[in-house]
Biotite code that builds the C-alpha atoms (Angstrom):
import biotite.structure as struc

atoms = struc.array([
    struc.Atom([2.893, -151.393, 166.857], chain_id="A", res_id=1, res_name="MET", atom_name="CA", element="C"),
    struc.Atom([3.385, -151.327, 170.638], chain_id="A", res_id=2, res_name="LYS", atom_name="CA", element="C"),
    struc.Atom([5.520, -148.178, 170.452], chain_id="A", res_id=3, res_name="ARG", atom_name="CA", element="C"),
    struc.Atom([2.811, -146.320, 168.543], chain_id="A", res_id=4, res_name="ILE", atom_name="CA", element="C"),
    struc.Atom([0.308, -147.199, 171.255], chain_id="A", res_id=5, res_name="LEU", atom_name="CA", element="C"),
    struc.Atom([2.388, -145.068, 173.637], chain_id="A", res_id=6, res_name="ALA", atom_name="CA", element="C"),
    struc.Atom([0.831, -142.077, 171.836], chain_id="A", res_id=7, res_name="LEU", atom_name="CA", element="C"),
    struc.Atom([-2.593, -142.962, 173.257], chain_id="A", res_id=8, res_name="TYR", atom_name="CA", element="C"),
    struc.Atom([-3.778, -141.759, 176.680], chain_id="A", res_id=9, res_name="PRO", atom_name="CA", element="C"),
    struc.Atom([-2.780, -144.131, 179.496], chain_id="A", res_id=10, res_name="ARG", atom_name="CA", element="C"),
    struc.Atom([-6.355, -145.088, 180.420], chain_id="A", res_id=11, res_name="ASP", atom_name="CA", element="C"),
    struc.Atom([-7.127, -145.982, 176.814], chain_id="A", res_id=12, res_name="TRP", atom_name="CA", element="C"),
    struc.Atom([-3.901, -148.003, 176.483], chain_id="A", res_id=13, res_name="ARG", atom_name="CA", element="C"),
    struc.Atom([-4.593, -149.946, 179.652], chain_id="A", res_id=14, res_name="GLU", atom_name="CA", element="C"),
    struc.Atom([-8.082, -150.838, 178.493], chain_id="A", res_id=15, res_name="ARG", atom_name="CA", element="C"),
    struc.Atom([-7.578, -151.463, 174.757], chain_id="A", res_id=16, res_name="TYR", atom_name="CA", element="C"),
    struc.Atom([-3.834, -151.474, 174.022], chain_id="A", res_id=17, res_name="GLY", atom_name="CA", element="C"),
    struc.Atom([-3.082, -155.196, 173.898], chain_id="A", res_id=18, res_name="ASP", atom_name="CA", element="C"),
    struc.Atom([-6.185, -155.998, 171.879], chain_id="A", res_id=19, res_name="GLU", atom_name="CA", element="C"),
    struc.Atom([-5.585, -153.224, 169.336], chain_id="A", res_id=20, res_name="VAL", atom_name="CA", element="C"),
    struc.Atom([-1.942, -154.182, 168.952], chain_id="A", res_id=21, res_name="SER", atom_name="CA", element="C"),
    struc.Atom([-2.850, -157.830, 168.388], chain_id="A", res_id=22, res_name="ASP", atom_name="CA", element="C"),
    struc.Atom([-5.554, -156.866, 165.889], chain_id="A", res_id=23, res_name="LEU", atom_name="CA", element="C"),
    struc.Atom([-3.240, -154.577, 163.915], chain_id="A", res_id=24, res_name="ALA", atom_name="CA", element="C"),
    struc.Atom([-0.551, -157.267, 163.794], chain_id="A", res_id=25, res_name="ASP", atom_name="CA", element="C"),
    struc.Atom([-3.099, -159.855, 162.679], chain_id="A", res_id=26, res_name="GLU", atom_name="CA", element="C"),
    struc.Atom([-4.491, -157.607, 159.927], chain_id="A", res_id=27, res_name="LEU", atom_name="CA", element="C"),
    struc.Atom([-0.978, -157.084, 158.571], chain_id="A", res_id=28, res_name="VAL", atom_name="CA", element="C"),
    struc.Atom([-0.188, -160.798, 158.775], chain_id="A", res_id=29, res_name="ARG", atom_name="CA", element="C"),
    struc.Atom([-3.405, -161.713, 156.939], chain_id="A", res_id=30, res_name="MET", atom_name="CA", element="C"),
    struc.Atom([-2.695, -159.159, 154.193], chain_id="A", res_id=31, res_name="GLY", atom_name="CA", element="C"),
    struc.Atom([-5.753, -157.048, 155.060], chain_id="A", res_id=32, res_name="GLU", atom_name="CA", element="C"),
    struc.Atom([-3.572, -153.943, 155.410], chain_id="A", res_id=33, res_name="THR", atom_name="CA", element="C"),
    struc.Atom([0.042, -152.882, 155.095], chain_id="A", res_id=34, res_name="THR", atom_name="CA", element="C"),
    struc.Atom([2.297, -152.098, 158.052], chain_id="A", res_id=35, res_name="PRO", atom_name="CA", element="C"),
    struc.Atom([2.444, -148.436, 156.993], chain_id="A", res_id=36, res_name="ALA", atom_name="CA", element="C"),
    struc.Atom([-1.332, -148.140, 156.739], chain_id="A", res_id=37, res_name="ARG", atom_name="CA", element="C"),
    struc.Atom([-1.790, -149.841, 160.133], chain_id="A", res_id=38, res_name="ALA", atom_name="CA", element="C"),
    struc.Atom([0.706, -147.469, 161.752], chain_id="A", res_id=39, res_name="ARG", atom_name="CA", element="C"),
    struc.Atom([-0.928, -144.445, 160.130], chain_id="A", res_id=40, res_name="LEU", atom_name="CA", element="C"),
    struc.Atom([-4.341, -145.557, 161.346], chain_id="A", res_id=41, res_name="GLY", atom_name="CA", element="C"),
    struc.Atom([-3.025, -145.988, 164.876], chain_id="A", res_id=42, res_name="LEU", atom_name="CA", element="C"),
    struc.Atom([-1.380, -142.551, 164.840], chain_id="A", res_id=43, res_name="VAL", atom_name="CA", element="C"),
    struc.Atom([-4.636, -140.974, 163.627], chain_id="A", res_id=44, res_name="GLY", atom_name="CA", element="C"),
    struc.Atom([-6.579, -142.833, 166.293], chain_id="A", res_id=45, res_name="GLY", atom_name="CA", element="C"),
    struc.Atom([-4.126, -141.636, 168.941], chain_id="A", res_id=46, res_name="ALA", atom_name="CA", element="C"),
    struc.Atom([-4.687, -138.021, 167.884], chain_id="A", res_id=47, res_name="ALA", atom_name="CA", element="C"),
    struc.Atom([-8.459, -138.463, 168.171], chain_id="A", res_id=48, res_name="VAL", atom_name="CA", element="C"),
    struc.Atom([-8.211, -140.123, 171.579], chain_id="A", res_id=49, res_name="GLU", atom_name="CA", element="C"),
    struc.Atom([-5.803, -137.472, 172.879], chain_id="A", res_id=50, res_name="ARG", atom_name="CA", element="C"),
    struc.Atom([-8.217, -134.745, 171.768], chain_id="A", res_id=51, res_name="TRP", atom_name="CA", element="C"),
    struc.Atom([-11.164, -136.600, 173.275], chain_id="A", res_id=52, res_name="ARG", atom_name="CA", element="C"),
    struc.Atom([-9.316, -137.042, 176.566], chain_id="A", res_id=53, res_name="SER", atom_name="CA", element="C"),
    struc.Atom([-8.388, -133.356, 176.679], chain_id="A", res_id=54, res_name="TRP", atom_name="CA", element="C"),
    struc.Atom([-11.865, -132.168, 175.674], chain_id="A", res_id=55, res_name="ALA", atom_name="CA", element="C"),
    struc.Atom([-13.551, -134.344, 178.281], chain_id="A", res_id=56, res_name="THR", atom_name="CA", element="C"),
    struc.Atom([-11.133, -133.279, 181.038], chain_id="A", res_id=57, res_name="ALA", atom_name="CA", element="C"),
    struc.Atom([-11.523, -129.559, 180.281], chain_id="A", res_id=58, res_name="THR", atom_name="CA", element="C"),
    struc.Atom([-15.264, -129.606, 179.741], chain_id="A", res_id=59, res_name="GLY", atom_name="CA", element="C"),
    struc.Atom([-14.884, -128.635, 176.088], chain_id="A", res_id=60, res_name="ALA", atom_name="CA", element="C"),
    struc.Atom([-16.830, -131.736, 175.110], chain_id="A", res_id=61, res_name="MET", atom_name="CA", element="C"),
    struc.Atom([-20.310, -132.299, 176.546], chain_id="A", res_id=62, res_name="PRO", atom_name="CA", element="C"),
    struc.Atom([-21.159, -135.698, 178.024], chain_id="A", res_id=63, res_name="PRO", atom_name="CA", element="C"),
    struc.Atom([-22.224, -138.326, 175.484], chain_id="A", res_id=64, res_name="ALA", atom_name="CA", element="C"),
    struc.Atom([-25.917, -138.213, 176.400], chain_id="A", res_id=65, res_name="HIS", atom_name="CA", element="C"),
    struc.Atom([-26.020, -134.468, 175.669], chain_id="A", res_id=66, res_name="LYS", atom_name="CA", element="C"),
    struc.Atom([-24.258, -134.900, 172.308], chain_id="A", res_id=67, res_name="ARG", atom_name="CA", element="C"),
    struc.Atom([-26.820, -137.472, 171.178], chain_id="A", res_id=68, res_name="LEU", atom_name="CA", element="C"),
    struc.Atom([-29.915, -135.372, 171.875], chain_id="A", res_id=69, res_name="VAL", atom_name="CA", element="C"),
    struc.Atom([-29.620, -133.239, 168.687], chain_id="A", res_id=70, res_name="PRO", atom_name="CA", element="C"),
    struc.Atom([-29.202, -136.417, 166.648], chain_id="A", res_id=71, res_name="LEU", atom_name="CA", element="C"),
    struc.Atom([-32.449, -137.838, 167.979], chain_id="A", res_id=72, res_name="ILE", atom_name="CA", element="C"),
    struc.Atom([-34.520, -134.738, 167.239], chain_id="A", res_id=73, res_name="TRP", atom_name="CA", element="C"),
])
């Protein structure tokens, strides 16, 4: 699972990487998921986090407080 985490942005990996890797390994060990499903979920999550990182850096994604305003009204 550690190699798949290399797909995530560095800041995300440094903050969450060890915990997510441990959780994925534990879920597989406990039979809650399969190794393939865990890897697929991590790859999908990496794509989302890469997009989020890019969108935030380029200004394509408004700050969180501005995204929530339409949901409140």
